[in-house]
Structure formats: structure tokens, C-alpha cells
C-alpha positions in Angstrom: 79.7 127.4 120.7 78.9 129.8 117.9 82.5 131.1 118.1 83.7 127.5 118.1 81.8 126.8 114.9 83.6 129.8 113.3 86.9 128.4 114.4 86.1 125.0 113.1 85.1 126.4 109.7 88.3 128.4 109.5 90.3 125.2 110.4 88.4 123.2 107.8 89.4 125.7 105.1 93.0 125.6 106.3 93.1 121.8 106.2 91.6 121.9 102.7 94.6 124.1 101.6 97.1 121.8 103.4 95.6 118.7 101.8 96.3 120.0 98.3 100.0 120.5 99.3 100.2 117.2 101.3 99.0 115.0 98.4 102.2 115.6 96.5 104.7 116.3 99.3 107.8 114.3 100.1 106.6 114.3 103.7 103.6 112.0 103.0 105.3 110.3 100.0 102.0 109.0 98.7 103.5 107.2 95.7 105.8 105.1 97.9 102.9 104.4 100.2 100.7 103.3 97.3 103.2 100.6 96.5 102.7 98.8 99.8 104.3 101.3 102.2 103.0 101.8 105.7 102.7 105.3 107.1 102.4 104.2 110.8 105.4 104.9 113.1 107.3 102.4 115.2 105.5 103.6 118.3 102.0 102.7 117.4 103.1 99.6 115.5 104.8 98.3 118.6 102.0 99.2 121.0 99.0 98.5 118.8 100.1 96.6 115.7 99.4 93.1 117.1 95.9 94.0 118.2 94.1 95.1 115.1 93.7 92.1 112.8 90.0 91.2 112.4 89.0 94.2 114.6 86.7 97.1 113.7 88.6 100.4 114.1 87.4 104.0 114.0 90.1 106.6 113.2 89.3 110.1 114.4 90.7 113.0 112.5 92.3 110.8 109.9 93.4 113.5 107.4 93.4 111.8 103.9 93.5 108.3 105.4 97.0 107.0 105.0 97.2 105.7 108.5 93.6 104.5 108.3 94.4 102.4 105.2 97.7 101.3 106.7 95.7 99.7 109.5 93.5 98.1 106.9 96.6 96.6 105.3 97.3 95.0 108.7 93.9 93.4 108.8 91.6 96.0 110.5 88.1 96.9 109.3 88.5 100.6 109.2 86.4 103.8 109.2 88.0 107.2 109.1 86.6 110.6 110.0 87.9 114.1 109.2 86.7 117.7 109.1 88.3 118.4 105.8 86.1 117.6 102.8 89.2 117.8 100.5 91.0 115.2 102.7 88.0 112.8 102.8 87.5 113.1 99.0 91.2 112.2 98.5 91.0 109.3 101.0 88.0 107.9 99.1 89.9 108.3 95.9 92.9 106.4 97.2 90.8 103.6 98.7 89.1 103.1 95.4 92.3 103.3 93.4 94.0 100.8 95.7 91.0 98.6 96.3 91.4 99.0 100.1 88.1 98.4 102.0 87.8 101.6 104.0 84.9 103.8 104.9 85.3 107.6 105.3 83.0 110.1 107.0 83.4 113.9 106.6 82.3 115.9 109.7 83.6 117.5 112.8 84.6 114.8 115.3 82.0 116.2 117.7 79.3 115.6 115.2 80.2 112.0 114.3 77.5 110.4 116.5 74.9 112.1 114.2 76.7 110.8 111.1 77.7 107.3 111.9 75.8 104.5 113.6 78.3 101.8 114.4 80.3 100.4 117.4 84.0 99.6 117.3 86.6 97.4 118.9 89.2 100.2 118.7 89.1 104.0 118.5 92.4 105.5 117.3 93.8 108.9 116.8 97.4 110.2 116.3 99.7 113.2 115.9 98.3 116.7 115.8 94.7 115.9 116.4 93.3 117.0 119.8 94.8 120.5 119.6 92.0 121.4 117.2 89.3 120.6 119.8 88.3 123.0 122.6 86.5 120.5 124.9 88.1 117.1 125.7 85.2 116.0 127.9 83.0 116.2 124.7 85.7 114.4 122.8 85.9 111.6 125.4 82.1 111.3 125.1 82.4 110.6 121.4 85.1 107.9 122.0 82.9 106.3 124.7 79.9 106.4 122.4 81.6 104.5 119.6 83.5 101.9 121.7 81.9 98.6 122.4 82.3 97.3 126.0 85.7 95.7 126.2 87.1 97.8 123.4 89.9 100.3 123.8 91.0 103.8 122.8 94.6 104.5 121.7 96.2 107.8 121.0 99.8 108.7 120.0 100.2 112.4 120.1 102.7 115.2 120.3 103.4 116.0 124.0 101.9 119.2 125.4 105.4 120.5 126.3 106.1 120.7 122.5 103.1 123.0 122.0 104.5 125.5 124.6 107.3 126.6 122.3 107.3 129.5 119.9 107.4 128.8 116.1 111.2 128.7 116.1 111.2 126.1 118.9 113.7 128.2 120.9 111.6 129.6 123.8 108.3 128.9 125.6 105.4 131.1 124.4 102.2 129.3 125.1 100.6 127.9 128.3 100.9 124.2 129.2 97.2 124.0 130.3 94.2 124.9 128.2 93.8 128.6 128.7 91.5 129.2 125.7 91.8 129.5 122.0 95.2 130.2 120.4 94.9 132.1 117.1 97.8 131.7 114.7 98.6 133.2 111.2 100.4 130.6 109.1 102.1 130.3 105.7 103.2 127.0 104.2 102.7 123.7 106.0 104.7 121.3 108.3 104.9 119.1 105.2 106.2 121.9 103.0 107.3 125.0 104.8 107.7 127.0 101.5 104.3 126.1 100.1 102.4 129.1 98.7 99.4 129.0 101.1 98.4 131.2 104.0 95.6 130.7 106.5 94.5 131.3 110.1 94.5 128.5 112.7 92.5 128.1 115.9 93.8 125.6 118.4 93.8 124.7 122.1 96.6 123.2 124.3 95.7 120.2 126.4 97.7 119.0 129.4 98.3 115.3 130.0 96.0 115.5 133.1 93.2 116.9 131.0 93.5 114.0 128.5 93.7 111.4 131.2 90.9 112.8 133.3 88.5 113.3 130.4 88.7 109.5 129.7 88.6 108.5 133.3 85.4 110.5 133.9 83.9 108.3 131.2 84.8 105.2 133.3 87.6 104.2 131.1 90.6 102.4 132.6 94.0 103.7 131.6 96.2 100.7 130.7 99.4 102.7 130.0 100.7 106.2 129.4 104.1 106.4 127.7 106.3 109.4 127.0 109.0 109.6 124.4 111.9 112.2 124.1 111.7 112.4 120.3 109.3 112.9 117.4 109.1 110.4 114.5 108.3 113.3 112.2 110.5 116.2 111.2 107.6 118.7 111.4 109.1 121.3 113.8 111.7 123.9 113.5 115.2 123.7 115.0 115.4 119.9 115.1 118.3 117.4 114.7 118.0 113.9 113.4 119.3 111.1 115.6 121.0 107.9 114.7 117.7 106.2 115.3 116.0 108.3 112.6 113.9 110.3 115.1 113.9 114.0 115.6 114.7 116.1 118.7 114.8 119.8 119.5 118.4 121.1 119.1 120.0 121.6 122.5 117.2 119.8 124.3 118.0 116.3 123.0 116.9 113.7 125.6 115.7 116.5 128.0 112.1 117.1 127.1 109.3 114.8 126.1 108.0 115.2 122.5 105.4 112.4 122.1 103.1 110.5 124.4 100.9 107.4 123.8 98.0 106.2 125.9 95.7 103.2 125.8 92.4 103.2 127.7 89.9 100.3 128.0 86.1 100.6 128.2 84.8 98.2 130.8 
């Protein structure tokens, strides 16, 4: 675990660097979002959008809170958590500026039970989150801890097949299953590939079976598991944009899954 703490600290610093780039990026388009925009994708709006009004929602690994506060605009009572202190500082700034009732907690998701004493109707996470966590059993324990009986967990996430590719998205490089930490040297960001930042990442790949089984071992009932052959975001190399506005790997359009979503209910 000591090694993991070093990985987490390096990742925190990396996300602090990214946050400064993301705040002004076209990818996040904060100014448009401030003027009433919604940062959620069609996937989670379709599968979850009718279920949030009047509900208490916990958003794990929320970055600077755009999605968190988008749920608040749809009527949820929201709390966001993230490892990056720069991201949480900016989330709080935005919430104050826009008068959006949202609470934000800065800590590693594993440490959240020691930093927040509440229970929620919904626990939510999305897009590029669980790959920063080495142990999904511990992650599922956090979800279970915060969900009230009858509440549910929802995740929309990039499919583990996507994380098998090399950086150019032209060949498989990484294992499908969790085979230990993956160390990566990076420059720029998915939101601005030419940004003048460099940093080291530490991540872990997680198969669908690992995700499902970690929740099932907590006694949660899987209501659905959906897979989609596209990404709502242009955050990978070698993509083409479809007529539907979504992105696919060039030459693999309609062949591989790129996103999955899952809903699990706590009895």
C-alpha cells in the first residue's frame, strides 16, 4: 500500500496540472456550460436522467465538478469527491459563482468514508475513473458504505478493450485484465494534446468481470450492463466522428466496444 500511496500522490500532481489546462480548454467549454449548458452525455441522461430529481447523489472522482453540478441542475442534491485539490478548489469556485448548491470533498476515493458522514440514494461515477484505482473490491466497499438500502450505483466508463490499445490506438499493447500497475510518461492532456505539461501516470486496467464481481460480492444486484461501440468524447487518437456526433477508432467502426454503463441496486 505504501507504493500505492506514492502512485496516488503522483496522480494527484498530474491531475492538478491537467486541471489548469482543462479550465480553459475547448473540450470542457466552461463558459458555455456556465450559461446553462449540461456536460452529461446522452448515455447517462437516457439511463439515469429521470431518476435524480430530489435524490441525494454522491459523485466519485468528479474532477472539477461539471457533471456533478449538471446533475444538480436536474434536481439532485449533490456531493462530489476528487483526489485533486486544484480540481476541488475550482469546483467550489464554480459552485459559488453560479450559486449551485453542491458540496465537494477533496480526498482519495478510498479515504472518503473517513472524510464524509452521509448516506446517498445514488452513487455515480463516469469516464476515466476506475483506471486510477488498483483495488476494485475496496472501491465497491466505498460504494456500499455510502449507499442507503434501496439506493443504486451507476457507472458510465470507457470499455476495458479501449485501454488495451497503444497511444496511437493502432495496436494492442496492454492486458485486458488487471495485471498490475501501468506506468506512463505523458505530455499534454486528452483535452489539449499540445498543452505544455509533462507528468507520470500510474493506472490499472479492469475487466468487466472484475467490475461486476466486485459489486456482486457486496450483495448488489446488477440491473443492467450496456456496451456501446462509440465514445461520446474525442479523447483518443486515430478517431473518426460519425454522423451521430460520436467517435470511433478508425478502421474499427462498429467492431469494438468503447463505452459501457452499469446500474447496480443495493438491497
